[in-house]
N, C-alpha and C positions, 0 to 999 in steps of 0.2 A: 459489604464484607467479602462476599464470594469473589468479587473481581480483584480485591486487594491480594488475595491468596494466589490467584492466577498471575497477576503482575509479578509478585515475588518469585513465583516458580519460573516465569519467563526471564526475569533478571538473572536468576541463579543459572539457568540453562544457557542464557546468552553469554555468560562468563565462560562457559565451556565451549562456546562456538555455535550453538544452535538451540532452538526451542521447538517443542511440538506445536503444530497448528491445531486448531479446534477439532478438525476431523482426522487428525493423525499424521499427515506428512510433516517432515521437518521444515521449519521456517529458518532461513539463514539468520545468523546473529545480526547482520547489518539491517535486515528487514525488521527484526524484533526491535532494534534500537530506533528505527523510524517510527514504528508503532508507539513505542514508549514516548517519543518526542511529541507525537500527536496527542497522546493522552495528557500531556502536560500543557497543552495549548487550550485556549477557550473552546467551548463546544461549538461545532459548526452546524449550520442549518442549510442544507440537509446534512445529516450526520456523516462524518468522515468514514471511509472504509479503505481497506487494502484488498485488492483482488490479485490472485495468481493466475497466469495464463501461460499457454504454450504459444510462442510467436517466433517465427523465423528460426525454428530449430532449437530454441532456448526456452528455459523457464524464466518468465519475467514477472514483475510486480508493478501494478498500476495503482496510482492514487489520483482520483478525479479532481478536477478543479474545485476549489471550495467557494468560489464566488466570482461573479461578474467576469472580468477580463483576466483572471488568473489562469496560468497554465495547469494542465494535468501533468503528472510526472510518471515516467516509465523507467523502472530500475532493473538492473540485472541482479542475479542472485548474490553478487558481492556488494550490492548496495550502491553501485555506480549508476549515476543518471545516464540513461541511454538517449532520451529525447523527451520532448513535450508533445504528445500525440494530439492534443486538443486544447481548447481554451485560447487565451490571448485575445487581443482586440478583435481580430477577424474570426476567432473561434476555431481556426484550423491548426493550432499548435505552432511549432517552430519549423515544420516542413521536413524534419530529419527522419520521420517514420510515418509518412502519410497513409500507409496501408495498415497500420496497427489496428484501428477500429474495425476494419473489414476482414482482416486476416487472423485475428486472435482466436484461440480455441481453448476449450476445456476450462472455462471460468470456474474459479473456486474463491469465494469470499473468505479470506483467512482471518479478517478482523473487521468488525463494525463497531463504531463508538456507540455504546449503549447509554451514555449519559443523556439526560434530558436537556434540551436547549432552552427550556422555559423558565 
Protein backbone atom coordinates (compact mmCIF):
# COMPACT_ATOMS: atom_id res chain seq x y z
CA UNK A 1 0.00 0.00 0.00
CA UNK A 2 2.83 2.40 0.85
CA UNK A 3 4.31 1.95 -2.63
CA UNK A 4 0.99 2.64 -4.34
CA UNK A 5 0.84 6.06 -2.70
CA UNK A 6 4.38 6.82 -3.80
CA UNK A 7 3.57 5.74 -7.36
CA UNK A 8 0.47 7.96 -7.40
CA UNK A 9 2.53 10.89 -6.12
CA UNK A 10 5.16 10.27 -8.80
CA UNK A 11 2.49 10.08 -11.51
CA UNK A 12 0.92 13.33 -10.33
CA UNK A 13 4.25 15.11 -10.19
CA UNK A 14 5.35 13.63 -13.52
CA UNK A 15 2.35 15.31 -15.08
CA UNK A 16 3.84 18.57 -13.82
CA UNK A 17 7.25 17.73 -15.28
CA UNK A 18 9.26 16.21 -12.42
CA UNK A 19 9.06 14.06 -9.32
CA UNK A 20 11.09 14.02 -6.13
CA UNK A 21 13.67 11.26 -5.79
CA UNK A 22 13.75 9.17 -2.63
CA UNK A 23 16.56 11.27 -1.13
CA UNK A 24 15.33 14.64 -2.32
CA UNK A 25 16.67 15.58 -5.78
CA UNK A 26 14.23 16.09 -8.59
CA UNK A 27 13.88 13.16 -10.98
CA UNK A 28 13.01 14.24 -14.54
CA UNK A 29 9.58 13.25 -15.81
CA UNK A 30 11.08 11.08 -18.55
CA UNK A 31 13.02 9.06 -15.97
CA UNK A 32 9.93 8.79 -13.76
CA UNK A 33 8.06 7.39 -16.78
CA UNK A 34 10.87 4.89 -17.34
CA UNK A 35 10.58 3.74 -13.73
CA UNK A 36 6.81 3.40 -14.04
CA UNK A 37 7.29 1.30 -17.17
CA UNK A 38 9.66 -1.03 -15.30
CA UNK A 39 7.13 -1.32 -12.46
CA UNK A 40 4.59 -2.58 -14.99
CA UNK A 41 6.96 -5.30 -16.26
CA UNK A 42 7.54 -8.68 -14.64
CA UNK A 43 9.89 -8.70 -11.66
CA UNK A 44 13.53 -9.06 -12.68
CA UNK A 45 16.12 -11.17 -10.92
CA UNK A 46 18.29 -9.46 -9.83
CA UNK A 47 15.88 -6.62 -9.07
CA UNK A 48 15.81 -3.70 -11.51
CA UNK A 49 17.15 -0.33 -10.44
CA UNK A 50 17.88 3.11 -11.81
CA UNK A 51 21.03 4.95 -10.79
CA UNK A 52 21.88 8.61 -11.25
CA UNK A 53 25.49 9.53 -12.06
CA UNK A 54 27.60 12.47 -13.14
CA UNK A 55 29.31 11.57 -16.41
CA UNK A 56 31.03 13.69 -19.04
CA UNK A 57 29.78 16.88 -17.41
CA UNK A 58 26.13 15.77 -17.39
CA UNK A 59 23.64 14.07 -15.09
CA UNK A 60 22.79 10.67 -16.54
CA UNK A 61 20.58 7.74 -15.55
CA UNK A 62 21.69 4.12 -15.87
CA UNK A 63 19.57 0.97 -16.04
CA UNK A 64 21.72 -2.19 -15.89
CA UNK A 65 21.16 -5.18 -18.16
CA UNK A 66 18.42 -7.42 -16.82
CA UNK A 67 19.64 -10.69 -18.25
CA UNK A 68 22.22 -12.53 -20.23
CA UNK A 69 23.02 -10.75 -23.49
CA UNK A 70 20.79 -7.71 -23.02
CA UNK A 71 22.26 -4.20 -23.08
CA UNK A 72 22.40 -1.81 -20.14
CA UNK A 73 20.92 1.61 -20.97
CA UNK A 74 22.26 5.09 -20.29
CA UNK A 75 19.82 8.01 -20.57
CA UNK A 76 20.20 11.76 -20.37
CA UNK A 77 17.90 13.80 -18.14
CA UNK A 78 15.42 14.22 -21.02
CA UNK A 79 15.05 10.43 -21.21
CA UNK A 80 16.97 10.17 -24.48
CA UNK A 81 19.04 7.01 -24.83
CA UNK A 82 22.72 8.01 -25.00
CA UNK A 83 24.27 4.56 -25.35
CA UNK A 84 24.49 1.00 -24.08
CA UNK A 85 27.58 1.04 -21.85
CA UNK A 86 27.59 -2.67 -21.07
CA UNK A 87 25.90 -5.96 -21.86
CA UNK A 88 25.24 -7.45 -25.26
CA UNK A 89 26.78 -10.63 -26.62
CA UNK A 90 30.38 -9.60 -25.83
CA UNK A 91 29.42 -7.75 -22.64
CA UNK A 92 31.00 -4.47 -23.76
CA UNK A 93 27.86 -2.58 -24.81
CA UNK A 94 27.52 -0.79 -28.12
CA UNK A 95 30.89 1.00 -27.95
CA UNK A 96 29.40 4.51 -27.94
CA UNK A 97 30.41 5.25 -24.33
CA UNK A 98 33.19 2.79 -23.50
CA UNK A 99 34.47 4.87 -20.57
CA UNK A 100 31.16 5.22 -18.72
CA UNK A 101 31.78 2.43 -16.20
CA UNK A 102 35.23 3.78 -15.29
CA UNK A 103 34.40 7.50 -15.43
CA UNK A 104 30.96 7.71 -13.78
CA UNK A 105 30.83 9.52 -10.44
CA UNK A 106 28.50 10.28 -7.55
CA UNK A 107 26.26 7.23 -7.78
CA UNK A 108 22.80 7.61 -6.34
CA UNK A 109 20.28 4.78 -6.62
CA UNK A 110 17.05 6.67 -7.25
CA UNK A 111 14.82 3.60 -7.54
CA UNK A 112 15.12 -0.12 -6.83
CA UNK A 113 12.32 -2.58 -7.47
CA UNK A 114 11.19 -3.80 -4.07
CA UNK A 115 8.81 -6.47 -5.38
CA UNK A 116 9.75 -10.07 -4.64
CA UNK A 117 10.89 -12.23 -7.53
CA UNK A 118 9.60 -15.32 -5.93
